[in-house]
C-alpha positions, 0 to 999 in steps of 0.5 A, spaced: 397 607 095 401 613 093 395 615 089 391 615 095 395 618 099 396 624 093 387 624 093 387 624 101 392 630 102 387 634 097 382 633 101 384 634 107 383 641 111 388 644 116 384 648 121 386 652 127 382 651 134 382 659 136 380 657 143 384 662 147 385 669 149 393 669 146 390 667 140 385 672 138 392 677 140 396 673 135 390 673 130 394 677 125 399 671 124 394 665 125 390 667 119 397 669 115 399 662 116 400 657 109 397 652 108 391 654 113 384 652 111 380 655 115 379 657 124 375 655 128 372 659 134 371 656 141 367 660 145 366 656 152 373 655 152 376 662 150 372 665 155 374 660 161 382 663 158 380 670 158 377 668 166 370 668 165 368 661 163 362 659 160 360 667 159 359 666 152 355 672 151 359 678 155 362 683 151 369 682 152 368 675 149 363 677 145 369 683 142 374 677 142 368 672 137 368 678 133 375 680 132 376 673 129 371 673 125 373 680 122 380 678 121 377 671 118 373 676 113 379 681 111 383 676 110 378 672 106 380 665 111 373 661 111 371 660 118 367 656 123 363 656 130 361 653 137 354 654 138 350 650 144 344 651 140 341 653 133 339 660 134 346 662 138 349 661 130 345 665 127 348 672 128 354 668 125 351 665 120 348 671 118 356 673 118 359 669 113 360 662 118 361 657 114 361 650 118 358 650 124 357 646 131 350 645 134 350 642 140 354 637 145 354 629 146 351 630 152 347 636 151 342 632 144 342 626 149 339 629 154 334 634 150 332 627 146 332 624 154 326 629 156 323 629 150 322 621 150 320 622 157 316 628 156 312 624 150 312 617 156 308 623 160 303 623 155 300 617 155 294 615 159 295 609 164 302 610 164 306 613 171 312 616 170 317 618 176 
């Protein structure tokens, strides 16, 4: 058990989720937290905390996201980001984003169902409503 715990602890990473404007305000303290391995930016929750729910492309939200990215770059802190589509992550990846979360379970499931339905509609003799 001791050997397992030592290996597990060595492989465990500690991430802080930046999902509130208050976290952006306190970035310097957060990125300097001992033992913290990376930050993860949640732009949808962040936009909500800014009174701009779901408006992740709003200039104020994008400015806050960029503040987090810049703090990570300055402090050599790895960072990740949520994006609804792969295209939404192109910019952050080019800025050094090292891990991403693309889409949500409902979004991916819905897209898969839409593809299946479109495929069925293309079949001769099959009527799909």
